[in-house]
C-alpha positions in Angstrom: -0.2 0.0 0.0 1.1 3.4 -0.8 1.2 6.3 1.6 -1.7 8.1 0.4 -3.7 5.2 0.6 -2.8 4.5 4.2 -3.3 8.1 4.6 -6.7 8.3 3.7 -6.8 4.8 5.6 -6.1 6.6 9.2 -8.4 9.9 7.7 -10.9 7.2 7.2 -11.2 5.6 10.5 -11.1 9.1 12.3 -14.0 10.3 10.6 -15.8 7.2 11.7 -15.2 7.4 15.0 -15.9 11.1 15.2 -19.4 10.5 13.7 -20.2 7.8 16.7 -18.8 9.9 19.3 -20.7 13.0 17.5 -23.6 10.6 17.7 -23.3 9.3 21.0 -22.8 12.4 22.6 -26.1 14.1 20.5 -29.5 15.2 21.9 -31.4 16.2 19.0 -31.3 15.5 15.1 -27.8 15.8 15.4 -27.4 11.6 16.0 -28.7 11.4 12.3 -25.5 13.9 11.4 -23.2 11.5 13.6 -24.3 8.5 12.0 -24.3 9.6 8.3 -20.6 11.0 9.2 -20.0 7.0 10.8 -21.5 5.4 7.3 -19.5 8.2 5.5 -16.2 7.1 6.7 -17.0 2.8 6.9 -17.7 3.8 3.1 -14.6 6.2 2.3 -12.3 3.6 3.3 -13.6 0.7 1.9 -13.5 2.8 -1.3 -9.9 3.4 -0.5 -9.4 -0.5 -0.1 -11.1 -0.9 -3.4 -8.8 1.5 -5.8 -6.0 0.0 -3.9 -7.2 -3.8 -5.0 -8.2 -2.6 -8.5 -4.7 -1.0 -9.0 -3.1 -3.6 -7.5 -5.1 -5.8 -10.4 -4.3 -3.7 -13.6 -1.0 -2.7 -13.1 -1.0 -7.3 -13.4 -2.9 -6.9 -16.6 
């Protein structure tokens, strides 16, 4: 994995954790925002992993 992929994976983990903390401490409608931020962090992390494996597969062909 390249350094930029690792950086963005760490960033997505931080975003997801911040979303969980925001959802846990929210009182009102910000609970939905926190869960959305968590979902974004998880999906962004999956997309980073997918791009990494797509690049490996393209290098093989």
